[in-house]
TIMAR-717776 format. One record per residue (C-alpha): residue number from 1; x, y, z. Coordinates in steps of 0.25 Angstrom, whole numbers, plus 5000, padded with zeros to 4 digits. Layout:
BEGIN
NODE    n    c1    c2    c3
NODE  NUM     X     Y     Z
...
This chain:
BEGIN
NODE    n    c1    c2    c3
NODE    1  5424  5312  5287
NODE    2  5427  5300  5278
NODE    3  5429  5287  5282
NODE    4  5443  5287  5277
NODE    5  5446  5300  5284
NODE    6  5440  5294  5296
NODE    7  5449  5282  5296
NODE    8  5463  5291  5294
NODE    9  5458  5298  5306
NODE   10  5455  5286  5314
NODE   11  5469  5281  5311
NODE   12  5475  5295  5317
NODE   13  5466  5292  5330
NODE   14  5472  5278  5330
NODE   15  5485  5284  5331
NODE   16  5482  5294  5342
NODE   17  5476  5283  5350
NODE   18  5462  5287  5348
NODE   19  5458  5271  5347
NODE   20  5444  5268  5349
NODE   21  5446  5252  5351
NODE   22  5454  5255  5364
NODE   23  5441  5258  5371
NODE   24  5436  5247  5380
NODE   25  5422  5245  5386
NODE   26  5417  5236  5397
NODE   27  5406  5230  5388
NODE   28  5408  5235  5373
NODE   29  5396  5227  5367
NODE   30  5388  5235  5357
NODE   31  5377  5238  5365
NODE   32  5384  5242  5376
NODE   33  5393  5252  5369
NODE   34  5381  5257  5362
NODE   35  5372  5259  5374
NODE   36  5383  5264  5385
NODE   37  5393  5270  5376
NODE   38  5389  5274  5362
NODE   39  5376  5278  5363
NODE   40  5378  5289  5375
NODE   41  5389  5294  5366
NODE   42  5380  5296  5355
NODE   43  5369  5301  5364
NODE   44  5378  5312  5370
NODE   45  5384  5317  5357
NODE   46  5377  5313  5345
NODE   47  5362  5310  5347
NODE   48  5358  5326  5347
NODE   49  5361  5327  5332
NODE   50  5358  5312  5329
NODE   51  5347  5308  5336
NODE   52  5331  5312  5337
NODE   53  5332  5326  5337
NODE   54  5342  5327  5326
NODE   55  5347  5317  5315
NODE   56  5358  5325  5308
NODE   57  5363  5316  5296
NODE   58  5352  5307  5299
NODE   59  5359  5301  5310
NODE   60  5352  5295  5322
NODE   61  5362  5291  5334
NODE   62  5353  5287  5344
NODE   63  5353  5272  5342
NODE   64  5362  5260  5334
NODE   65  5351  5258  5323
NODE   66  5351  5273  5319
NODE   67  5366  5273  5320
NODE   68  5368  5262  5310
NODE   69  5357  5267  5302
NODE   70  5364  5281  5301
NODE   71  5361  5293  5295
NODE   72  5363  5301  5281
NODE   73  5377  5296  5281
NODE   74  5374  5283  5283
NODE   75  5376  5273  5296
NODE   76  5384  5280  5307
NODE   77  5391  5268  5311
NODE   78  5397  5256  5303
NODE   79  5396  5244  5312
NODE   80  5410  5239  5317
NODE   81  5417  5251  5309
NODE   82  5420  5264  5317
NODE   83  5428  5270  5306
NODE   84  5415  5268  5297
NODE   85  5406  5275  5307
NODE   86  5402  5289  5306
NODE   87  5398  5289  5320
NODE   88  5411  5286  5325
NODE   89  5419  5293  5313
NODE   90  5413  5307  5316
NODE   91  5416  5307  5331
NODE   92  5429  5306  5329
NODE   93  5439  5318  5333
NODE   94  5441  5327  5320
NODE   95  5430  5319  5312
NODE   96  5423  5327  5300
NODE   97  5412  5328  5303
NODE   98  5413  5327  5319
NODE   99  5403  5321  5329
NODE  100  5397  5327  5337
NODE  101  5400  5341  5329
NODE  102  5407  5351  5337
NODE  103  5422  5351  5342
NODE  104  5418  5348  5357
NODE  105  5409  5337  5354
NODE  106  5421  5326  5351
NODE  107  5418  5313  5356
NODE  108  5428  5308  5367
NODE  109  5439  5297  5363
NODE  110  5430  5287  5372
NODE  111  5417  5289  5365
NODE  112  5423  5288  5352
NODE  113  5430  5275  5355
NODE  114  5416  5271  5361
NODE  115  5409  5273  5347
NODE  116  5420  5266  5339
NODE  117  5419  5254  5348
NODE  118  5404  5252  5347
NODE  119  5404  5254  5331
NODE  120  5415  5243  5331
NODE  121  5406  5234  5341
NODE  122  5395  5236  5331
NODE  123  5393  5222  5322
NODE  124  5392  5224  5308
NODE  125  5384  5211  5308
NODE  126  5374  5213  5318
NODE  127  5362  5222  5320
NODE  128  5366  5230  5333
NODE  129  5353  5237  5334
NODE  130  5345  5223  5335
NODE  131  5354  5219  5346
NODE  132  5353  5231  5354
NODE  133  5338  5230  5353
NODE  134  5338  5214  5357
NODE  135  5348  5217  5369
NODE  136  5337  5227  5374
NODE  137  5326  5217  5374
NODE  138  5335  5207  5380
NODE  139  5345  5214  5389
NODE  140  5352  5202  5394
NODE  141  5353  5186  5391
NODE  142  5354  5184  5406
NODE  143  5342  5177  5411
NODE  144  5338  5178  5426
NODE  145  5329  5167  5431
NODE  146  5315  5172  5435
NODE  147  5314  5178  5450
NODE  148  5328  5181  5450
NODE  149  5329  5193  5460
NODE  150  5333  5206  5456
NODE  151  5345  5207  5465
NODE  152  5350  5195  5459
NODE  153  5348  5199  5445
NODE  154  5354  5213  5448
NODE  155  5367  5206  5451
NODE  156  5367  5195  5440
NODE  157  5365  5205  5429
NODE  158  5375  5215  5435
NODE  159  5386  5203  5437
NODE  160  5384  5199  5423
NODE  161  5387  5212  5418
NODE  162  5399  5214  5427
NODE  163  5405  5201  5423
NODE  164  5402  5205  5408
NODE  165  5409  5219  5410
NODE  166  5420  5212  5419
NODE  167  5416  5221  5430
NODE  168  5419  5217  5444
NODE  169  5409  5223  5455
NODE  170  5413  5228  5468
NODE  171  5411  5220  5481
NODE  172  5400  5220  5490
NODE  173  5399  5234  5497
NODE  174  5402  5234  5512
NODE  175  5390  5234  5522
NODE  176  5393  5249  5525
NODE  177  5393  5253  5510
NODE  178  5381  5245  5508
NODE  179  5373  5251  5518
NODE  180  5376  5266  5515
NODE  181  5372  5263  5500
NODE  182  5359  5256  5505
NODE  183  5355  5268  5514
NODE  184  5357  5278  5503
NODE  185  5350  5271  5492
NODE  186  5339  5267  5500
NODE  187  5337  5277  5512
NODE  188  5344  5289  5506
NODE  189  5354  5291  5518
NODE  190  5367  5284  5524
NODE  191  5364  5274  5535
NODE  192  5367  5280  5549
NODE  193  5379  5274  5557
NODE  194  5369  5266  5565
NODE  195  5364  5260  5553
NODE  196  5378  5257  5547
NODE  197  5381  5250  5560
NODE  198  5369  5242  5561
NODE  199  5371  5237  5548
NODE  200  5386  5234  5550
NODE  201  5383  5226  5563
NODE  202  5372  5218  5555
NODE  203  5376  5202  5554
NODE  204  5365  5199  5545
NODE  205  5369  5191  5532
NODE  206  5358  5199  5525
NODE  207  5359  5213  5531
NODE  208  5360  5219  5518
NODE  209  5347  5215  5513
NODE  210  5340  5217  5526
NODE  211  5346  5232  5526
NODE  212  5341  5234  5511
NODE  213  5326  5230  5516
NODE  214  5327  5238  5529
NODE  215  5330  5251  5521
NODE  216  5320  5248  5509
NODE  217  5309  5246  5520
NODE  218  5312  5259  5528
NODE  219  5306  5273  5525
NODE  220  5319  5279  5522
NODE  221  5320  5271  5509
NODE  222  5306  5275  5505
NODE  223  5310  5290  5508
NODE  224  5322  5289  5500
NODE  225  5317  5283  5488
NODE  226  5304  5293  5488
NODE  227  5316  5304  5487
NODE  228  5323  5298  5476
NODE  229  5311  5295  5467
NODE  230  5305  5308  5471
NODE  231  5317  5314  5464
NODE  232  5316  5305  5452
NODE  233  5301  5307  5450
NODE  234  5300  5322  5454
NODE  235  5315  5328  5454
NODE  236  5319  5335  5466
NODE  237  5311  5348  5466
NODE  238  5314  5360  5475
NODE  239  5310  5360  5490
NODE  240  5297  5366  5488
NODE  241  5293  5354  5478
NODE  242  5298  5343  5487
NODE  243  5289  5348  5498
NODE  244  5278  5348  5490
NODE  245  5280  5334  5486
NODE  246  5280  5331  5500
NODE  247  5268  5338  5503
NODE  248  5260  5332  5492
NODE  249  5263  5317  5495
NODE  250  5274  5315  5485
NODE  251  5285  5311  5495
NODE  252  5275  5302  5502
NODE  253  5270  5294  5490
NODE  254  5284  5291  5485
NODE  255  5289  5288  5499
NODE  256  5277  5278  5502
NODE  257  5278  5272  5488
NODE  258  5293  5268  5492
NODE  259  5290  5265  5506
NODE  260  5278  5255  5502
NODE  261  5287  5250  5490
NODE  262  5275  5253  5481
NODE  263  5276  5248  5467
NODE  264  5284  5258  5458
NODE  265  5274  5256  5448
NODE  266  5262  5260  5457
NODE  267  5270  5273  5462
NODE  268  5272  5276  5447
NODE  269  5257  5274  5444
NODE  270  5255  5284  5456
NODE  271  5264  5295  5449
NODE  272  5259  5293  5435
NODE  273  5244  5292  5437
NODE  274  5244  5301  5449
NODE  275  5229  5298  5455
NODE  276  5233  5293  5471
NODE  277  5223  5286  5477
NODE  278  5229  5286  5491
NODE  279  5233  5300  5498
NODE  280  5247  5293  5500
NODE  281  5249  5293  5485
NODE  282  5245  5307  5482
NODE  283  5260  5311  5481
NODE  284  5261  5303  5467
NODE  285  5254  5315  5460
NODE  286  5266  5324  5463
NODE  287  5273  5318  5451
NODE  288  5263  5323  5442
NODE  289  5258  5335  5449
NODE  290  5273  5341  5451
NODE  291  5274  5341  5436
NODE  292  5263  5353  5436
NODE  293  5255  5348  5425
NODE  294  5266  5347  5415
NODE  295  5265  5334  5408
NODE  296  5278  5334  5401
NODE  297  5285  5336  5415
NODE  298  5277  5325  5420
NODE  299  5280  5315  5408
NODE  300  5296  5320  5410
NODE  301  5296  5316  5424
NODE  302  5289  5304  5423
NODE  303  5297  5297  5411
NODE  304  5311  5297  5419
NODE  305  5305  5295  5433
NODE  306  5297  5284  5431
NODE  307  5301  5278  5418
NODE  308  5317  5282  5417
NODE  309  5317  5289  5403
NODE  310  5318  5304  5400
NODE  311  5308  5308  5389
NODE  312  5310  5323  5389
NODE  313  5319  5322  5379
NODE  314  5308  5317  5370
NODE  315  5300  5329  5371
NODE  316  5304  5335  5358
NODE  317  5308  5324  5350
NODE  318  5311  5309  5353
NODE  319  5321  5306  5364
NODE  320  5335  5310  5358
NODE  321  5343  5297  5363
NODE  322  5332  5288  5367
NODE  323  5324  5286  5354
NODE  324  5314  5277  5360
NODE  325  5308  5289  5368
NODE  326  5300  5297  5359
NODE  327  5294  5311  5359
NODE  328  5279  5305  5359
NODE  329  5283  5298  5372
NODE  330  5287  5311  5379
NODE  331  5274  5317  5374
NODE  332  5267  5305  5377
NODE  333  5270  5305  5391
NODE  334  5266  5320  5392
NODE  335  5254  5316  5387
NODE  336  5250  5306  5399
NODE  337  5250  5318  5409
NODE  338  5245  5330  5401
NODE  339  5231  5328  5405
NODE  340  5235  5328  5420
NODE  341  5234  5340  5429
NODE  342  5236  5343  5443
NODE  343  5224  5347  5451
NODE  344  5220  5349  5466
NODE  345  5209  5341  5470
NODE  346  5203  5338  5486
NODE  347  5214  5327  5487
NODE  348  5226  5337  5484
NODE  349  5232  5338  5470
NODE  350  5229  5327  5460
NODE  351  5233  5324  5445
NODE  352  5220  5326  5437
NODE  353  5219  5321  5422
NODE  354  5211  5326  5411
NODE  355  5203  5316  5402
NODE  356  5205  5325  5390
NODE  357  5216  5333  5382
NODE  358  5231  5333  5384
NODE  359  5233  5330  5369
NODE  360  5246  5336  5365
NODE  361  5255  5335  5353
NODE  362  5270  5336  5352
NODE  363  5280  5339  5340
NODE  364  5291  5330  5335
NODE  365  5304  5336  5329
NODE  366  5299  5336  5316
NODE  367  5288  5345  5320
NODE  368  5276  5335  5319
NODE  369  5266  5336  5330
NODE  370  5261  5323  5337
NODE  371  5251  5320  5348
NODE  372  5256  5316  5362
NODE  373  5251  5301  5363
NODE  374  5250  5294  5376
NODE  375  5263  5286  5373
NODE  376  5277  5284  5380
NODE  377  5290  5276  5377
NODE  378  5288  5261  5377
NODE  379  5274  5262  5379
NODE  380  5261  5260  5371
NODE  381  5253  5272  5365
NODE  382  5241  5275  5375
NODE  383  5229  5278  5367
NODE  384  5220  5291  5369
NODE  385  5208  5296  5362
NODE  386  5213  5310  5356
NODE  387  5203  5321  5352
NODE  388  5203  5324  5337
NODE  389  5209  5336  5332
NODE  390  5199  5347  5337
NODE  391  5190  5338  5345
NODE  392  5187  5343  5359
NODE  393  5189  5335  5372
NODE  394  5177  5333  5381
NODE  395  5181  5331  5396
NODE  396  5170  5325  5402
NODE  397  5169  5316  5414
NODE  398  5166  5302  5407
NODE  399  5181  5303  5404
NODE  400  5187  5303  5418
NODE  401  5185  5294  5430
NODE  402  5187  5306  5439
NODE  403  5182  5319  5431
NODE  404  5188  5332  5433
NODE  405  5180  5342  5443
NODE  406  5172  5354  5439
NODE  407  5180  5366  5437
NODE  408  5182  5374  5452
NODE  409  5180  5361  5459
NODE  410  5192  5354  5468
NODE  411  5190  5340  5463
NODE  412  5192  5328  5472
NODE  413  5201  5321  5464
NODE  414  5209  5322  5450
NODE  415  5202  5319  5437
NODE  416  5204  5305  5431
NODE  417  5201  5303  5417
NODE  418  5197  5289  5412
NODE  419  5208  5290  5401
NODE  420  5220  5294  5411
NODE  421  5233  5297  5403
NODE  422  5241  5296  5416
NODE  423  5234  5282  5419
NODE  424  5236  5277  5406
NODE  425  5251  5282  5406
NODE  426  5253  5273  5419
NODE  427  5245  5261  5415
NODE  428  5249  5260  5400
NODE  429  5263  5266  5400
NODE  430  5271  5266  5413
NODE  431  5264  5255  5421
NODE  432  5271  5244  5412
NODE  433  5283  5253  5406
NODE  434  5295  5246  5406
NODE  435  5303  5259  5410
NODE  436  5294  5259  5424
NODE  437  5302  5248  5431
NODE  438  5316  5251  5424
NODE  439  5315  5266  5427
NODE  440  5312  5262  5443
NODE  441  5323  5251  5442
NODE  442  5333  5260  5437
NODE  443  5331  5271  5446
NODE  444  5333  5262  5458
NODE  445  5345  5256  5452
NODE  446  5351  5269  5450
NODE  447  5347  5273  5464
NODE  448  5354  5261  5470
NODE  449  5366  5259  5461
NODE  450  5369  5274  5456
NODE  451  5366  5272  5441
NODE  452  5354  5266  5434
NODE  453  5355  5254  5426
NODE  454  5350  5264  5416
NODE  455  5358  5277  5417
NODE  456  5353  5288  5419
NODE  457  5340  5284  5426
NODE  458  5330  5291  5418
NODE  459  5335  5286  5405
NODE  460  5330  5272  5402
NODE  461  5330  5273  5387
NODE  462  5337  5267  5375
NODE  463  5349  5277  5377
NODE  464  5352  5271  5391
NODE  465  5353  5258  5391
NODE  466  5354  5251  5405
NODE  467  5367  5246  5410
NODE  468  5360  5233  5413
NODE  469  5349  5230  5404
NODE  470  5346  5216  5409
NODE  471  5346  5220  5424
NODE  472  5338  5233  5421
NODE  473  5328  5225  5414
NODE  474  5327  5213  5426
NODE  475  5327  5224  5437
NODE  476  5315  5231  5429
NODE  477  5307  5219  5426
NODE  478  5308  5214  5441
NODE  479  5304  5228  5446
NODE  480  5292  5227  5437
NODE  481  5289  5212  5440
NODE  482  5291  5216  5456
NODE  483  5278  5227  5453
NODE  484  5288  5238  5455
NODE  485  5293  5234  5468
NODE  486  5304  5245  5472
NODE  487  5309  5241  5485
NODE  488  5311  5226  5478
NODE  489  5318  5233  5467
NODE  490  5327  5241  5476
NODE  491  5330  5229  5486
NODE  492  5334  5220  5475
NODE  493  5345  5231  5470
NODE  494  5349  5233  5484
NODE  495  5351  5218  5486
NODE  496  5359  5215  5474
NODE  497  5375  5214  5474
NODE  498  5376  5225  5464
NODE  499  5370  5236  5474
NODE  500  5379  5230  5486
NODE  501  5392  5232  5478
NODE  502  5403  5242  5484
NODE  503  5406  5253  5477
NODE  504  5419  5254  5468
NODE  505  5431  5257  5476
NODE  506  5442  5256  5464
NODE  507  5449  5264  5454
NODE  508  5440  5274  5447
NODE  509  5446  5270  5433
NODE  510  5440  5256  5436
NODE  511  5426  5261  5442
NODE  512  5416  5252  5436
NODE  513  5405  5259  5428
NODE  514  5392  5262  5436
NODE  515  5383  5255  5427
NODE  516  5390  5242  5431
NODE  517  5385  5243  5445
NODE  518  5398  5234  5449
NODE  519  5400  5244  5461
NODE  520  5391  5254  5468
NODE  521  5389  5266  5461
NODE  522  5390  5279  5469
NODE  523  5377  5287  5469
NODE  524  5376  5302  5474
NODE  525  5365  5303  5486
NODE  526  5353  5310  5484
NODE  527  5351  5323  5492
NODE  528  5342  5317  5502
NODE  529  5352  5306  5503
NODE  530  5365  5314  5504
NODE  531  5358  5323  5515
NODE  532  5352  5312  5524
NODE  533  5366  5305  5523
NODE  534  5372  5318  5527
NODE  535  5364  5320  5538
NODE  536  5365  5305  5543
NODE  537  5380  5305  5543
NODE  538  5382  5318  5551
NODE  539  5369  5318  5560
NODE  540  5373  5304  5565
NODE  541  5361  5293  5562
NODE  542  5350  5305  5560
NODE  543  5341  5301  5547
NODE  544  5336  5315  5542
NODE  545  5322  5315  5537
NODE  546  5324  5323  5524
NODE  547  5314  5324  5515
NODE  548  5303  5329  5525
NODE  549  5293  5339  5521
NODE  550  5302  5350  5528
NODE  551  5316  5350  5522
NODE  552  5327  5356  5527
NODE  553  5335  5367  5519
NODE  554  5346  5356  5519
NODE  555  5337  5346  5513
NODE  556  5334  5354  5501
NODE  557  5347  5359  5499
NODE  558  5352  5344  5498
NODE  559  5341  5341  5488
NODE  560  5344  5354  5480
NODE  561  5359  5352  5480
NODE  562  5359  5337  5477
NODE  563  5346  5335  5469
NODE  564  5351  5323  5459
NODE  565  5347  5309  5458
NODE  566  5350  5299  5448
NODE  567  5361  5307  5442
NODE  568  5366  5303  5428
NODE  569  5380  5307  5433
NODE  570  5382  5311  5448
NODE  571  5388  5324  5448
NODE  572  5390  5332  5462
NODE  573  5389  5347  5459
NODE  574  5397  5359  5465
NODE  575  5384  5364  5471
NODE  576  5383  5351  5480
NODE  577  5398  5353  5484
NODE  578  5395  5367  5488
NODE  579  5383  5363  5495
NODE  580  5388  5352  5504
NODE  581  5401  5363  5507
NODE  582  5393  5375  5510
NODE  583  5379  5371  5515
NODE  584  5378  5375  5530
NODE  585  5369  5365  5533
NODE  586  5378  5354  5530
NODE  587  5390  5361  5537
NODE  588  5380  5361  5550
NODE  589  5377  5347  5548
NODE  590  5392  5343  5549
NODE  591  5395  5350  5563
NODE  592  5396  5343  5575
NODE  593  5383  5342  5583
NODE  594  5380  5332  5594
NODE  595  5378  5319  5589
NODE  596  5380  5322  5574
NODE  597  5393  5315  5567
NODE  598  5402  5327  5567
NODE  599  5399  5328  5583
NODE  600  5401  5313  5585
NODE  601  5415  5313  5576
NODE  602  5420  5324  5586
NODE  603  5418  5315  5598
NODE  604  5427  5305  5591
NODE  605  5442  5308  5595
NODE  606  5450  5302  5584
NODE  607  5450  5308  5569
NODE  608  5450  5295  5564
NODE  609  5437  5291  5572
NODE  610  5431  5303  5567
NODE  611  5434  5300  5552
NODE  612  5430  5286  5554
NODE  613  5417  5289  5560
NODE  614  5413  5300  5550
NODE  615  5416  5291  5538
NODE  616  5409  5279  5544
NODE  617  5396  5287  5547
NODE  618  5396  5296  5533
NODE  619  5402  5285  5524
NODE  620  5398  5272  5531
NODE  621  5413  5268  5529
NODE  622  5427  5269  5536
NODE  623  5437  5280  5530
NODE  624  5449  5274  5521
NODE  625  5464  5277  5526
NODE  626  5465  5290  5517
NODE  627  5452  5295  5521
NODE  628  5454  5294  5537
NODE  629  5468  5298  5536
NODE  630  5464  5310  5529
NODE  631  5452  5314  5538
NODE  632  5459  5311  5551
NODE  633  5469  5322  5547
NODE  634  5459  5331  5543
NODE  635  5451  5329  5557
NODE  636  5464  5331  5565
NODE  637  5467  5344  5558
NODE  638  5452  5349  5561
NODE  639  5447  5341  5573
NODE  640  5433  5347  5574
NODE  641  5429  5354  5561
NODE  642  5435  5343  5553
NODE  643  5423  5334  5557
NODE  644  5413  5343  5550
NODE  645  5423  5343  5537
NODE  646  5424  5329  5538
NODE  647  5410  5327  5538
NODE  648  5407  5336  5527
NODE  649  5418  5330  5518
NODE  650  5412  5316  5520
NODE  651  5396  5320  5517
NODE  652  5400  5329  5505
NODE  653  5409  5318  5499
NODE  654  5406  5310  5488
NODE  655  5406  5297  5496
NODE  656  5395  5302  5506
NODE  657  5388  5309  5494
NODE  658  5387  5295  5485
NODE  659  5381  5282  5489
NODE  660  5390  5271  5484
């Protein structure tokens, strides 16, 4: 389509009301529009044809610099002028050629307005790519004094952003709301009625902070965080796999780490180097051993869980939307593990490592073959002697600290080479990698706030900028300076004003964006937390021992039906709804038995008392007038069976299923 035709076409759109200038943004600075609006649109719709794997018409749309450079037909964008920018003109309805190609690939009206708005905002007299790079190095001009506490920094940085965006945060949460949130986040269960009443009766002026410290130092905290990070590091696995982890010391290793508040950096060292010196640390080798000597699976698990980035997209080519992650980084991380092998020793399973071999090549898109060197993203190349072509390496004891055993002999321990790739990976790459602190901070923030400072949590790359870069940098630096003190980080977040805000109760149309953190976000419970909370609610103060060696059918059923953690978007499934509706074990739990909630409710003669008590125990609040009226009428029609149905509707409902 020529520019003249495009202008005539645009005039028609104006008459029809298709006006891009009407779109408003909370913060429409060029950088914000690019990072949080334009770039996601291009990544979703355009980069597959105009990125690393393909560059149709010579055009790369992965960065501002590449867009301004343009392709075979010149720049894709003319700064300040949407009507002279092919990036905008080709996505209009009816454009020829039309982008993305295909009748069903039309961008939405809102997406087109965003592109136009961004192009309008580009300053013809400035170098936008340079200003973006500078802002990355200097994310904030707000300087905090040395020694500023993390909880204060959280509130200062967030409040500055709220003021800038004219966002009003919610008020402080009520005590019952705060306590329920705290118990679910730290212990993976709702508080019992005894715990609720004890907190309500306390008159101590600092009772919230005292409760935070008490729960952080409990065994239940260590167990719950072991559950969370076991899934992060290993995935759910089936019942058999989970039992193996328990038997081989994985659960003990991880639980001890949180119970003793070991430096996260040291925990990562145990996982990567995998040479336990103490019996209680032997479970750490499971991170590698469960991947069955598959170096690619190990690398693909390590990058997102420990460093917060996805690298599998770089297996066959550089990352399609995060160009800083290159193909050589994928194969470099693989190379660090392809001399390792699981063996049986007199001390049990160990990860042995050879001093020779493991030299592999990979092919680029152009068909070139390159050696997989010991290198990873944002880290130096590890120099290693490689055999010359046709040269056969000699494997002798001089290359080992602990040499491999003779064939047919069960060794006392694993082989340890003098040049250990795994040791080098930890010492020279991971231990000082900037993403080590950021990845853990982001996971913890996502767990406590329902969304990471970078979202999704395992994509800390240029395509997914942090919503609060200054705060993110501060917390990561503080975590590193504290020697990766896990409980200090968690405690700081919990004591902040932001964490203790109430949930949003207003109009859905005015609900603040979740990345503002100006109200408590809703967070789906993990399978373990959901089941534990149901049992506590209906069994009255019983804290179930889930996660033991022998798991019941119901435990495993919940773990299979509610497996997700850190979802990009919360999306409950039909299978989950049917499970809660039809599972006989769930129905059995809700039936009256002496001492349980259903039985206790039946002892109350008035339906109003029954409803109020059920809400208090299960949800930690009183029913509102509409809820009370409806539920009372329901119980009056079904005085006995109605109790079970009332409890089922509460524990299977969204409010119980979510932490908020």
